[in-house]
N, CA, C and O atoms as a GROMACS GRO file, in nm:
protein
  336
    1MET      N    1  -0.474  -2.423  -2.193
    1MET     CA    2  -0.476  -2.279  -2.204
    1MET      C    3  -0.429  -2.238  -2.343
    1MET      O    4  -0.338  -2.300  -2.400
    2LYS      N    5  -0.490  -2.135  -2.396
    2LYS     CA    6  -0.451  -2.086  -2.527
    2LYS      C    7  -0.318  -2.012  -2.519
    2LYS      O    8  -0.293  -1.937  -2.424
    3ALA      N    9  -0.235  -2.032  -2.617
    3ALA     CA   10  -0.105  -1.964  -2.622
    3ALA      C   11  -0.122  -1.823  -2.675
    3ALA      O   12  -0.203  -1.798  -2.764
    4GLY      N   13  -0.045  -1.729  -2.621
    4GLY     CA   14  -0.040  -1.593  -2.672
    4GLY      C   15  -0.146  -1.498  -2.620
    4GLY      O   16  -0.146  -1.381  -2.659
    5ILE      N   17  -0.237  -1.543  -2.534
    5ILE     CA   18  -0.341  -1.451  -2.485
    5ILE      C   19  -0.319  -1.412  -2.338
    5ILE      O   20  -0.387  -1.323  -2.288
    6HIS      N   21  -0.226  -1.475  -2.270
    6HIS     CA   22  -0.204  -1.447  -2.129
    6HIS      C   23  -0.082  -1.357  -2.111
    6HIS      O   24   0.015  -1.368  -2.187
    7PRO      N   25  -0.086  -1.267  -2.012
    7PRO     CA   26   0.031  -1.181  -1.990
    7PRO      C   27   0.148  -1.263  -1.936
    7PRO      O   28   0.129  -1.369  -1.877
    8ASN      N   29   0.268  -1.210  -1.956
    8ASN     CA   30   0.387  -1.278  -1.905
    8ASN      C   31   0.387  -1.276  -1.752
    8ASN      O   32   0.357  -1.173  -1.690
    9TYR      N   33   0.419  -1.388  -1.692
    9TYR     CA   34   0.421  -1.404  -1.547
    9TYR      C   35   0.564  -1.438  -1.508
    9TYR      O   36   0.617  -1.542  -1.549
   10GLY      N   37   0.626  -1.352  -1.430
   10GLY     CA   38   0.764  -1.377  -1.394
   10GLY      C   39   0.806  -1.304  -1.268
   10GLY      O   40   0.726  -1.233  -1.208
   11PRO      N   41   0.931  -1.319  -1.229
   11PRO     CA   42   0.979  -1.256  -1.106
   11PRO      C   43   0.988  -1.104  -1.121
   11PRO      O   44   1.033  -1.053  -1.224
   12VAL      N   45   0.943  -1.033  -1.017
   12VAL     CA   46   0.944  -0.887  -1.012
   12VAL      C   47   0.978  -0.846  -0.870
   12VAL      O   48   0.938  -0.912  -0.774
   13VAL      N   49   1.052  -0.737  -0.854
   13VAL     CA   50   1.082  -0.682  -0.723
   13VAL      C   51   0.991  -0.562  -0.700
   13VAL      O   52   0.985  -0.471  -0.782
   14PHE      N   53   0.919  -0.563  -0.588
   14PHE     CA   54   0.838  -0.449  -0.547
   14PHE      C   55   0.916  -0.376  -0.438
   14PHE      O   56   0.954  -0.436  -0.338
   15ARG      N   57   0.939  -0.245  -0.459
   15ARG     CA   58   1.016  -0.165  -0.364
   15ARG      C   59   0.924  -0.062  -0.300
   15ARG      O   60   0.862   0.018  -0.369
   16ASP      N   61   0.916  -0.064  -0.166
   16ASP     CA   62   0.835   0.031  -0.090
   16ASP      C   63   0.915   0.160  -0.074
   16ASP      O   64   1.022   0.159  -0.014
   17LEU      N   65   0.864   0.270  -0.129
   17LEU     CA   66   0.935   0.396  -0.123
   17LEU      C   67   0.935   0.456   0.017
   17LEU      O   68   1.026   0.531   0.052
   18ALA      N   69   0.834   0.425   0.098
   18ALA     CA   70   0.825   0.483   0.232
   18ALA      C   71   0.922   0.418   0.330
   18ALA      O   72   0.981   0.487   0.414
   19SER      N   73   0.940   0.287   0.322
   19SER     CA   74   1.025   0.218   0.419
   19SER      C   75   1.155   0.164   0.361
   19SER      O   76   1.248   0.133   0.435
   20GLY      N   77   1.162   0.153   0.229
   20GLY     CA   78   1.282   0.100   0.167
   20GLY      C   79   1.284  -0.052   0.157
   20GLY      O   80   1.381  -0.108   0.106
   21GLU      N   81   1.180  -0.119   0.204
   21GLU     CA   82   1.172  -0.265   0.196
   21GLU      C   83   1.158  -0.308   0.051
   21GLU      O   84   1.100  -0.237  -0.031
   22LYS      N   85   1.213  -0.425   0.020
   22LYS     CA   86   1.202  -0.481  -0.115
   22LYS      C   87   1.152  -0.623  -0.104
   22LYS      O   88   1.191  -0.698  -0.015
   23TYR      N   89   1.063  -0.661  -0.197
   23TYR     CA   90   1.005  -0.794  -0.200
   23TYR      C   91   1.023  -0.854  -0.338
   23TYR      O   92   0.985  -0.793  -0.438
   24LEU      N   93   1.079  -0.972  -0.345
   24LEU     CA   94   1.089  -1.044  -0.472
   24LEU      C   95   0.973  -1.142  -0.478
   24LEU      O   96   0.957  -1.227  -0.390
   25THR      N   97   0.892  -1.129  -0.582
   25THR     CA   98   0.775  -1.214  -0.598
   25THR      C   99   0.750  -1.233  -0.747
   25THR      O  100   0.826  -1.183  -0.830
   26HIS      N  101   0.646  -1.304  -0.780
   26HIS     CA  102   0.607  -1.322  -0.919
   26HIS      C  103   0.483  -1.239  -0.947
   26HIS      O  104   0.395  -1.228  -0.862
   27SER      N  105   0.477  -1.182  -1.066
   27SER     CA  106   0.365  -1.097  -1.101
   27SER      C  107   0.356  -1.085  -1.253
   27SER      O  108   0.450  -1.117  -1.325
   28THR      N  109   0.241  -1.038  -1.299
   28THR     CA  110   0.225  -1.008  -1.442
   28THR      C  111   0.261  -0.863  -1.470
   28THR      O  112   0.268  -0.822  -1.586
   29ALA      N  113   0.283  -0.784  -1.364
   29ALA     CA  114   0.322  -0.644  -1.381
   29ALA      C  115   0.463  -0.637  -1.437
   29ALA      O  116   0.546  -0.724  -1.410
   30SER      N  117   0.491  -0.534  -1.515
   30SER     CA  118   0.624  -0.519  -1.571
   30SER      C  119   0.670  -0.376  -1.554
   30SER      O  120   0.591  -0.286  -1.526
   31SER      N  121   0.799  -0.355  -1.572
   31SER     CA  122   0.856  -0.222  -1.555
   31SER      C  123   0.979  -0.209  -1.643
   31SER      O  124   1.044  -0.309  -1.675
   32GLY      N  125   1.011  -0.087  -1.681
   32GLY     CA  126   1.131  -0.061  -1.758
   32GLY      C  127   1.254  -0.049  -1.670
   32GLY      O  128   1.367  -0.060  -1.719
   33LYS      N  129   1.234  -0.026  -1.540
   33LYS     CA  130   1.346  -0.014  -1.448
   33LYS      C  131   1.386  -0.152  -1.398
   33LYS      O  132   1.302  -0.242  -1.386
   34THR      N  133   1.513  -0.169  -1.368
   34THR     CA  134   1.562  -0.297  -1.316
   34THR      C  135   1.644  -0.273  -1.191
   34THR      O  136   1.689  -0.161  -1.164
   35ILE      N  137   1.662  -0.380  -1.114
   35ILE     CA  138   1.741  -0.376  -0.992
   35ILE      C  139   1.815  -0.509  -0.980
   35ILE      O  140   1.764  -0.614  -1.019
   36GLU      N  141   1.936  -0.502  -0.924
   36GLU     CA  142   2.010  -0.626  -0.900
   36GLU      C  143   1.972  -0.676  -0.761
   36GLU      O  144   1.986  -0.605  -0.662
   37TRP      N  145   1.924  -0.800  -0.756
   37TRP     CA  146   1.878  -0.860  -0.631
   37TRP      C  147   1.994  -0.926  -0.559
   37TRP      O  148   2.104  -0.936  -0.613
   38GLU      N  149   1.970  -0.972  -0.436
   38GLU     CA  150   2.074  -1.031  -0.352
   38GLU      C  151   2.136  -1.156  -0.412
   38GLU      O  152   2.249  -1.191  -0.378
   39ASP      N  153   2.063  -1.225  -0.499
   39ASP     CA  154   2.116  -1.347  -0.560
   39ASP      C  155   2.204  -1.318  -0.683
   39ASP      O  156   2.254  -1.410  -0.747
   40GLY      N  157   2.221  -1.189  -0.716
   40GLY     CA  158   2.305  -1.150  -0.828
   40GLY      C  159   2.231  -1.136  -0.960
   40GLY      O  160   2.289  -1.088  -1.057
   41ASN      N  161   2.106  -1.174  -0.965
   41ASN     CA  162   2.026  -1.162  -1.088
   41ASN      C  163   1.963  -1.023  -1.095
   41ASN      O  164   1.943  -0.958  -0.993
   42THR      N  165   1.931  -0.980  -1.216
   42THR     CA  166   1.865  -0.852  -1.238
   42THR      C  167   1.718  -0.877  -1.267
   42THR      O  168   1.683  -0.960  -1.351
   43TYR      N  169   1.632  -0.804  -1.196
   43TYR     CA  170   1.487  -0.819  -1.209
   43TYR      C  171   1.424  -0.682  -1.234
   43TYR      O  172   1.482  -0.580  -1.196
   44PRO      N  173   1.307  -0.679  -1.297
   44PRO     CA  174   1.235  -0.552  -1.308
   44PRO      C  175   1.188  -0.508  -1.169
   44PRO      O  176   1.153  -0.592  -1.086
   45VAL      N  177   1.189  -0.378  -1.145
   45VAL     CA  178   1.148  -0.325  -1.015
   45VAL      C  179   1.028  -0.232  -1.034
   45VAL      O  180   1.024  -0.151  -1.126
   46ILE      N  181   0.931  -0.246  -0.943
   46ILE     CA  182   0.813  -0.160  -0.942
   46ILE      C  183   0.811  -0.089  -0.808
   46ILE      O  184   0.809  -0.152  -0.703
   47ASP      N  185   0.812   0.045  -0.813
   47ASP     CA  186   0.809   0.126  -0.691
   47ASP      C  187   0.665   0.147  -0.648
   47ASP      O  188   0.580   0.187  -0.728
   48VAL      N  189   0.637   0.120  -0.520
   48VAL     CA  190   0.504   0.141  -0.464
   48VAL      C  191   0.513   0.243  -0.352
   48VAL      O  192   0.615   0.252  -0.284
   49GLU      N  193   0.407   0.320  -0.334
   49GLU     CA  194   0.406   0.424  -0.231
   49GLU      C  195   0.399   0.366  -0.090
   49GLU      O  196   0.461   0.420   0.002
   50ILE      N  197   0.324   0.258  -0.074
   50ILE     CA  198   0.302   0.204   0.060
   50ILE      C  199   0.282   0.053   0.050
   50ILE      O  200   0.226   0.004  -0.048
   51SER      N  201   0.328  -0.018   0.150
   51SER     CA  202   0.310  -0.163   0.155
   51SER      C  203   0.286  -0.203   0.301
   51SER      O  204   0.269  -0.116   0.387
   52ALA      N  205   0.283  -0.330   0.327
   52ALA     CA  206   0.261  -0.377   0.463
   52ALA      C  207   0.374  -0.333   0.556
   52ALA      O  208   0.354  -0.325   0.677
   53ALA      N  209   0.492  -0.306   0.502
   53ALA     CA  210   0.605  -0.263   0.584
   53ALA      C  211   0.591  -0.119   0.633
   53ALA      O  212   0.653  -0.081   0.732
   54SER      N  213   0.511  -0.038   0.565
   54SER     CA  214   0.499   0.102   0.604
   54SER      C  215   0.356   0.147   0.633
   54SER      O  216   0.336   0.260   0.677
   55HIS      N  217   0.256   0.062   0.609
   55HIS     CA  218   0.117   0.102   0.633
   55HIS      C  219   0.090   0.106   0.784
   55HIS      O  220   0.126   0.012   0.854
   56PRO      N  221   0.028   0.212   0.833
   56PRO     CA  222   0.006   0.226   0.977
   56PRO      C  223  -0.074   0.111   1.039
   56PRO      O  224  -0.052   0.077   1.156
   57PHE      N  225  -0.165   0.051   0.965
   57PHE     CA  226  -0.244  -0.059   1.022
   57PHE      C  227  -0.155  -0.178   1.055
   57PHE      O  228  -0.172  -0.241   1.159
   58TYR      N  229  -0.061  -0.209   0.968
   58TYR     CA  230   0.025  -0.326   0.988
   58TYR      C  231   0.143  -0.298   1.080
   58TYR      O  232   0.194  -0.391   1.143
   59THR      N  233   0.187  -0.173   1.089
   59THR     CA  234   0.301  -0.141   1.175
   59THR      C  235   0.259  -0.112   1.318
   59THR      O  236   0.344  -0.105   1.406
   60GLY      N  237   0.129  -0.096   1.343
   60GLY     CA  238   0.080  -0.068   1.478
   60GLY      C  239   0.091   0.078   1.516
   60GLY      O  240   0.074   0.112   1.633
   61LYS      N  241   0.118   0.164   1.422
   61LYS     CA  242   0.133   0.306   1.450
   61LYS      C  243   0.014   0.386   1.402
   61LYS      O  244   0.025   0.504   1.373
   62GLN      N  245  -0.101   0.320   1.394
   62GLN     CA  246  -0.219   0.390   1.348
   62GLN      C  247  -0.272   0.482   1.455
   62GLN      O  248  -0.253   0.458   1.574
   63ARG      N  249  -0.337   0.586   1.412
   63ARG     CA  250  -0.393   0.685   1.502
   63ARG      C  251  -0.532   0.638   1.546
   63ARG      O  252  -0.616   0.604   1.463
   64ILE      N  253  -0.554   0.636   1.676
   64ILE     CA  254  -0.685   0.596   1.728
   64ILE      C  255  -0.774   0.720   1.729
   64ILE      O  256  -0.739   0.823   1.786
   65MET      N  257  -0.890   0.707   1.667
   65MET     CA  258  -0.983   0.819   1.663
   65MET      C  259  -1.065   0.822   1.791
   65MET      O  260  -1.108   0.718   1.842
   66ASP      N  261  -1.085   0.940   1.842
   66ASP     CA  262  -1.164   0.960   1.963
   66ASP      C  263  -1.310   0.975   1.921
   66ASP      O  264  -1.357   1.087   1.897
   67SER      N  265  -1.381   0.863   1.912
   67SER     CA  266  -1.518   0.869   1.861
   67SER      C  267  -1.612   0.938   1.959
   67SER      O  268  -1.706   1.005   1.917
   68ALA      N  269  -1.588   0.923   2.089
   68ALA     CA  270  -1.675   0.990   2.187
   68ALA      C  271  -1.661   1.141   2.174
   68ALA      O  272  -1.761   1.212   2.179
   69GLY      N  273  -1.541   1.191   2.159
   69GLY     CA  274  -1.519   1.334   2.143
   69GLY      C  275  -1.580   1.387   2.016
   69GLY      O  276  -1.630   1.499   2.012
   70ARG      N  277  -1.578   1.308   1.912
   70ARG     CA  278  -1.636   1.350   1.784
   70ARG      C  279  -1.788   1.363   1.796
   70ARG      O  280  -1.846   1.457   1.742
   71VAL      N  281  -1.850   1.269   1.866
   71VAL     CA  282  -1.996   1.274   1.882
   71VAL      C  283  -2.034   1.395   1.966
   71VAL      O  284  -2.132   1.464   1.936
   72GLU      N  285  -1.958   1.421   2.072
   72GLU     CA  286  -1.987   1.538   2.156
   72GLU      C  287  -1.973   1.668   2.078
   72GLU      O  288  -2.054   1.759   2.094
   73ARG      N  289  -1.870   1.678   1.995
   73ARG     CA  290  -1.852   1.799   1.914
   73ARG      C  291  -1.967   1.815   1.814
   73ARG      O  292  -2.014   1.926   1.791
   74PHE      N  293  -2.011   1.704   1.756
   74PHE     CA  294  -2.123   1.709   1.662
   74PHE      C  295  -2.249   1.757   1.734
   74PHE      O  296  -2.318   1.846   1.684
   75ASN      N  297  -2.279   1.699   1.850
   75ASN     CA  298  -2.399   1.738   1.924
   75ASN      C  299  -2.392   1.884   1.967
   75ASN      O  300  -2.493   1.955   1.961
   76GLN      N  301  -2.275   1.930   2.009
   76GLN     CA  302  -2.261   2.069   2.050
   76GLN      C  303  -2.278   2.163   1.932
   76GLN      O  304  -2.337   2.270   1.945
   77ARG      N  305  -2.226   2.124   1.818
   77ARG     CA  306  -2.233   2.208   1.699
   77ARG      C  307  -2.376   2.222   1.647
   77ARG      O  308  -2.416   2.329   1.601
   78PHE      N  309  -2.453   2.114   1.654
   78PHE     CA  310  -2.587   2.114   1.595
   78PHE      C  311  -2.698   2.103   1.699
   78PHE      O  312  -2.808   2.059   1.666
   79LYS      N  313  -2.673   2.141   1.825
   79LYS     CA  314  -2.776   2.124   1.928
   79LYS      C  315  -2.898   2.211   1.905
   79LYS      O  316  -3.008   2.173   1.946
   80GLY      N  317  -2.884   2.328   1.842
   80GLY     CA  318  -2.999   2.414   1.818
   80GLY      C  319  -3.058   2.400   1.679
   80GLY      O  320  -3.152   2.471   1.644
   81PHE      N  321  -3.005   2.310   1.600
   81PHE     CA  322  -3.049   2.295   1.462
   81PHE      C  323  -3.182   2.220   1.455
   81PHE      O  324  -3.194   2.110   1.509
   82GLY      N  325  -3.279   2.278   1.390
   82GLY     CA  326  -3.408   2.213   1.370
   82GLY      C  327  -3.497   2.217   1.492
   82GLY      O  328  -3.605   2.157   1.492
   83GLY      N  329  -3.456   2.287   1.595
   83GLY     CA  330  -3.538   2.296   1.717
   83GLY      C  331  -3.648   2.399   1.702
   83GLY      O  332  -3.656   2.470   1.602
   84LYS      N  333  -3.731   2.406   1.804
   84LYS     CA  334  -3.843   2.499   1.803
   84LYS      C  335  -3.803   2.639   1.829
   84LYS      O  336  -3.888   2.728   1.832
   0.00000   0.00000   0.00000
């Protein structure tokens, strides 16, 4: 690999603003903000709006859409459209 053309790859903390969960991982992303992790070291922190800890699909709190009701409302709304 050529030297000097790849971004820096190192430990970063991703903090979910919705749930407060924090994940220490490696990434090429960087940030000016830092946080002290449980091991006593300081790492850059990147705040994210949503993650697997707060996304409705992963938490099981997703809203089930009533597709039958939606089709009935559509048919009722447009039943006379384009007719004779």
